Structures are given as C-alpha cells and as structure tokens.
C-alpha positions as CSV (number, residue, x, y, z in Angstrom):
1,M,3.2,10.4,19.2
2,L,1.2,13.1,16.9
3,S,4.0,15.4,18.0
4,N,6.8,13.4,15.9
5,A,4.3,12.4,13.4
6,I,4.3,13.9,9.5
7,G,2.1,14.6,6.8
8,A,4.0,14.4,3.4
9,E,8.1,13.8,2.8
10,F,8.3,15.3,-0.5
11,R,5.8,18.2,-2.0
12,E,6.0,19.7,-5.8
13,V,3.5,22.2,-7.3
14,A,3.7,20.6,-10.9
15,D,2.6,21.3,-14.7
16,R,0.5,18.6,-16.3
17,E,-1.9,17.3,-19.3
18,W,-5.0,16.0,-18.7
19,D,-6.9,14.7,-21.7
20,G,-4.3,16.7,-23.8
21,K,-5.5,19.4,-21.8
22,P,-3.1,21.8,-19.4
23,A,-3.6,21.1,-15.9
24,K,-1.4,21.6,-12.5
25,A,-0.9,19.4,-10.2
26,V,-0.2,19.1,-6.6
27,V,2.1,16.3,-5.2
28,A,2.6,14.4,-2.5
29,A,4.7,11.4,-1.2
30,R,5.6,9.1,1.5
31,V,7.3,6.2,2.3
32,Y,5.8,4.2,4.7
33,P,7.4,0.9,6.8
34,T,4.7,-1.4,5.2
35,D,4.5,-3.5,1.7
36,P,2.5,-2.0,-1.4
37,E,0.1,-4.7,-0.9
38,D,-0.6,-3.5,2.5
39,L,-0.6,0.1,1.6
40,W,-2.9,-0.7,-1.4
41,D,-5.6,-2.2,1.2
42,A,-5.2,0.3,3.6
43,L,-6.1,2.9,0.9
44,T,-8.9,0.6,-1.0
45,N,-10.5,-1.5,1.7
46,A,-13.5,0.6,3.0
47,E,-13.2,-1.1,6.3
48,R,-10.1,0.0,6.5
49,L,-10.4,3.9,5.6
50,P,-12.6,5.1,8.0
51,R,-9.4,4.8,10.3
52,W,-7.4,6.8,8.6
53,F,-9.7,8.8,6.4
54,S,-13.4,8.5,5.8
55,P,-16.2,6.5,5.2
56,V,-16.3,5.8,1.5
57,S,-18.9,4.0,-0.1
58,G,-20.2,3.0,-3.7
59,D,-18.4,0.4,-5.8
60,L,-15.2,0.3,-5.5
61,R,-14.2,-1.3,-8.6
62,L,-12.9,-0.2,-11.9
63,G,-15.6,2.4,-13.6
64,G,-17.7,2.5,-10.2
65,R,-19.2,5.6,-8.7
66,Y,-17.5,6.2,-5.2
67,Q,-18.6,8.5,-2.4
68,V,-16.3,10.4,0.3
69,E,-18.8,10.8,3.2
70,G,-19.2,14.6,3.4
71,N,-16.6,15.4,0.5
72,A,-16.0,14.3,-3.3
73,G,-17.8,11.9,-5.2
74,G,-16.3,10.4,-8.4
75,T,-15.3,7.6,-11.0
76,I,-12.7,4.8,-10.3
77,L,-11.0,5.5,-14.0
78,R,-8.0,3.1,-13.2
79,C,-7.1,0.2,-10.5
80,E,-4.2,-2.0,-10.8
81,P,-3.3,-3.6,-7.0
82,A,-0.6,-2.5,-5.3
83,Q,0.8,-0.3,-8.1
84,A,-2.0,2.2,-9.4
85,L,-5.0,4.2,-8.7
86,D,-7.2,7.0,-10.5
87,L,-10.0,8.8,-10.1
88,S,-12.2,11.5,-11.0
89,W,-12.5,14.1,-7.9
90,E,-16.0,15.7,-8.1
91,F,-17.0,18.3,-5.7
92,A,-18.8,21.5,-5.2
93,G,-19.5,21.2,-9.2
94,A,-15.9,20.9,-10.3
95,T,-14.1,17.9,-11.3
96,S,-10.5,17.7,-11.0
97,W,-8.1,14.2,-10.8
98,V,-6.6,12.1,-7.7
99,T,-3.8,9.9,-9.4
100,V,-2.0,7.4,-6.7
101,R,0.9,5.4,-7.3
102,L,3.0,2.2,-5.0
103,A,6.0,1.8,-5.1
104,P,8.3,-0.9,-3.0
105,E,11.5,1.3,-1.8
106,G,13.9,0.1,0.4
107,Q,12.5,-1.7,3.3
108,G,8.6,0.2,3.2
109,A,6.4,1.5,-0.1
110,R,6.2,4.8,-1.3
111,L,3.2,6.5,-1.8
112,T,2.9,9.7,-5.0
113,L,-0.3,10.9,-4.6
114,E,-1.5,14.1,-7.1
115,H,-4.2,16.2,-7.2
116,I,-4.7,17.4,-10.3
117,F,-6.6,20.7,-11.5
118,P,-7.3,22.3,-15.1
119,A,-5.1,25.1,-15.7
120,T,-8.3,26.8,-16.0
121,D,-8.7,26.7,-12.3
122,L,-6.0,28.9,-11.6
123,D,-7.8,31.9,-12.5
124,G,-10.8,31.0,-10.4
125,E,-11.5,33.0,-7.1
126,H,-10.9,30.0,-4.9
127,W,-7.5,29.3,-6.7
128,R,-6.2,32.8,-6.4
129,K,-7.1,32.7,-2.5
130,Y,-5.9,29.5,-1.5
131,G,-3.3,28.1,-3.9
132,P,-2.0,24.7,-3.5
133,A,-2.1,24.4,0.2
134,A,-5.8,24.1,0.2
135,V,-5.5,20.7,-0.7
136,G,-2.2,20.1,0.3
137,V,-3.2,20.7,3.8
138,G,-5.9,18.4,3.6
139,W,-3.8,15.5,2.1
140,D,-1.0,15.9,4.7
141,L,-3.9,15.6,7.2
142,G,-4.8,12.5,5.1
143,F,-0.9,11.4,5.1
144,L,-0.6,12.0,8.8
145,G,-3.8,9.6,9.9
146,L,-2.3,7.0,6.9
147,G,0.8,6.6,9.1
148,L,-0.7,6.3,12.2
149,H,-2.9,3.9,11.4
150,L,0.1,1.8,9.7
151,A,2.4,2.2,12.8
152,S,-0.1,1.4,15.4
153,G,-3.5,0.0,14.1
154,E,-5.1,3.4,14.8
155,A,-8.9,3.6,14.2
156,K,-9.6,7.4,14.3
157,P,-8.4,9.7,12.2
158,P,-6.7,12.7,13.9
159,E,-8.8,15.2,12.0
160,T,-12.2,13.6,13.4
161,D,-10.7,14.7,17.1
162,P,-12.1,18.1,17.9
163,A,-10.0,18.4,20.8
164,W,-6.8,17.5,18.8
165,M,-8.0,19.6,15.8
166,A,-8.2,22.4,18.5
167,S,-5.0,22.8,20.0
168,E,-2.0,23.8,19.4
169,E,-0.4,20.9,18.1
170,A,-2.9,20.3,15.5
171,K,-3.0,23.9,14.4
172,G,1.4,24.1,14.2
173,F,0.8,20.8,12.4
174,M,-1.3,22.8,9.7
175,R,0.5,25.8,9.4
176,G,3.6,24.3,9.0
177,S,2.1,22.5,6.2
178,A,0.8,25.0,4.8
179,D,4.3,26.8,4.8
180,A,5.9,23.5,3.4
181,W,3.0,24.1,0.6
182,S,4.2,27.6,-0.3
183,A,7.6,26.6,-0.2
184,A,7.1,24.1,-3.1
185,H,4.6,27.0,-4.9
186,I,8.0,29.6,-4.8
187,A,10.2,26.7,-6.0
188,S,7.4,26.3,-9.2
189,G,7.9,29.8,-10.0
190,E,4.9,31.4,-8.1
191,D,6.3,34.9,-6.8
192,P,7.1,34.6,-3.8
193,E,4.8,37.4,-1.9
194,T,1.6,35.6,-3.5
195,A,2.8,32.0,-2.8
196,R,3.3,33.7,0.9
197,R,-0.2,35.4,1.5
198,M,-2.2,32.1,-0.3
199,A,-0.4,30.0,2.2
200,Q,-1.3,32.3,5.3
201,N,-5.2,32.5,3.9
202,T,-5.1,28.6,4.0
203,A,-3.5,28.3,7.6
204,A,-6.0,30.7,8.6
205,F,-9.0,28.6,7.1
206,Y,-7.7,25.6,8.8
207,T,-7.1,27.0,11.9
208,G,-9.8,29.5,12.2
209,G,-7.4,32.0,12.2
C-alpha cells in the first residue's frame, strides 16, 4: 500500500568539496530488500528506469552523455557496477552532481545518494527560497517509486499518476518529506525558522498550496 511506503530512511544536509571547491550535499539513504546487483540493474537498466523513475536515453556508460526525459542531462563520471555511480546533473543552465553508492547490508542493499551543489548556489534565489527540500522531495519520490518497483514489479512511478499526485495521501507524503528535510537542515546548523520557511515553500510548490 502506498500509505505504508516510504521515501528515504536517512536524510542529511552536509558540507562537501567537489573539485577542491566548497559544496553542499543533500544526502538520502535507504536499505532495500534486494541485493546490490539487482539494485544496480534497477538504477541503470534503460528498460527498468521508466518503471520507477523516468525514461533515460543516451550512452549509459563511463564518459557517456545521458538525458532524463523532461529533466536533467549530463555525463557519467564514474561507473562501477553494483558499487558506485557518479553523474554531472545539468539542468536549467546550472550544474550539480549526483553520486550513488551501493553496499550490502543485512539481508538487503543500502542505496546512498548525494546531490551535491557548489557552495555558491546557496546565495542563489532558488536555494534561499526552497533550500534542500527542493531536490530532497523529488528524490524521496524516486526512493518511493524504487521501493514499490522492487517490492512488486510496479511499472509506473507514483508521480506519473495524476490521480495519486492530487490525492491527500500524496500531498501528505510530500509535506512529510519537506518537514523531514527541514529537520535535517536544522540539524546541519541552519536557523530553524529559515529552514521551516524553506520547507513550507517547497511543500506548497509540490502540492499546489
């Protein structure tokens, strides 16, 4: 049931470096009931990606260019099957980076995703308005869709279903995600009032008010 499904199990807003320059990372992680090889296949197989995420085209190998339908494109910077994947994430004239790490954990496999931004982006209008929840909620929806796909073979990402996206269940999920990212933002040292305002703006954007 969607009401029992989750996005990430762990969220963090952390300082990083990229190419020797200060950066900020939105970190999400979850353990899935599968092995790293199957999880890797779900993340990189062009036939499986649209079942939980979005169609992805391009040259899906190290050094290749990819394009997420209706979203970002970029270059595959690191590709170690069942272990590590790094991408540039180019969207609306801005470049950030996504790193994915897989590791066995108990009877499952842990997925850790970091979306990394140049520290200079923190002075931009988008970050000042929405903060880390802007991408965090989106990745939570991806983690949700991936969980449904791995559990049941689900072949339709929840966010592609207009009826679900308009439901109170979906709106509650997105508001809960924004609140969780607000808590992670506060834990990183952000002023609580500022973090909550950013999360409220993000929730309003995703839910339509």
